[in-house]
N, C-alpha and C positions, 0 to 999 in steps of 0.2 A: 377548238381543241377541247377535249372532254376531261382531260386530267393533266397533272403536272409531269407525267412521264414523257409526254410528247413535247414539253416546253423546252425552249432553249434558254429562256430567261423569264423572270418575273419582275415587272415594274411596279414598285410600291411608292406612292407619294404620300408622305406623312407631314402634316402641318403641326409644328410645335410652337405654342405661344407662351411667352413668359415676360414678365416685367422686370425681372431681376437682371437682365442683360443691360438695362439702361443705367445702372448704377456705377458710378466711378468708385474706384477703390479708395478707402480711407487710408491715410498715412498711419503709421504706428502711433504717432502722437494724437491724432484725431480719435483713433479707436480707443486709446487709453483714456483720453479726456471724456469721451462719451460714457465709457464703462464706469469711470470714477463718479461722474455726475449722477448716473443712474443708481449706483450703489448708495451714494449719499442721500439721494432723494427717496428712493423706494425702501431701502433697508434701514437707514439711519433716520429717515423722516425729517431731514433738514429742509428749511425753506430755501427758495432760490437765492435770496440775499445771503443766508448763512453759507450756502455752498460757494457763492462768489467770494465771500470773505475768506473762506477756508482755502480755496484755490489761489487767491491773490497772495495769501500769507506764504505760500510755497513758490511764489514767483511766476505763476501762470498769468498770461495776458491774452487779450483778444487777438484776432487775426491781424488787426491793424496796430497792435502794440499798445492798446489802451488797457486800463484796469478793467477787469471783468465786472459786469453788473449782473443784477438778477435777470435782466432781459436777455443778456448773452447766454446765461446758464439755461434759461427756459428754452431758447432757440436750439442750443446744443442737444438738450434732451428730446425736444419735439422732433427735430430732424432725424436724430439717431433712431428713435422709436419707429418713425415712418420707414426708414431704411430697413430696419429689422423686419418689419411686417412684409415689405416687398420681397425680401430674401426668403421669407418663410412660405410665400405663396407657391403652391404646386403648379408646375406647367400644365397647360391644357394640350392634350393630344387629339388630333382629328385626322382620321384616315380619309384621304381625299380620293385616291384611286388605287386599284389593284388590277393589273393586266397581265395575263399570261401571253407571252410572246413566243 
């Protein structure tokens, strides 16, 4: 076939690759906690220990019900930033096939 006027259909195979589909959703509490830790660390420049003390003062605990430590806070920030970077990645589009049928 020489042009699309004679075509009954066009088959297009497009491959879309993204890493953001592998991420599970954060609960509202997890999202709030990450945003709060990020704000306290980046904008208010508190240490991880100071952030842990601040959050503990307001009744926040670890997933296992323990008092928050500097290590917990570091993990919350680190994992949240990795998650943000993955969501920010643009998908990769690859045209595999175009056939005029």
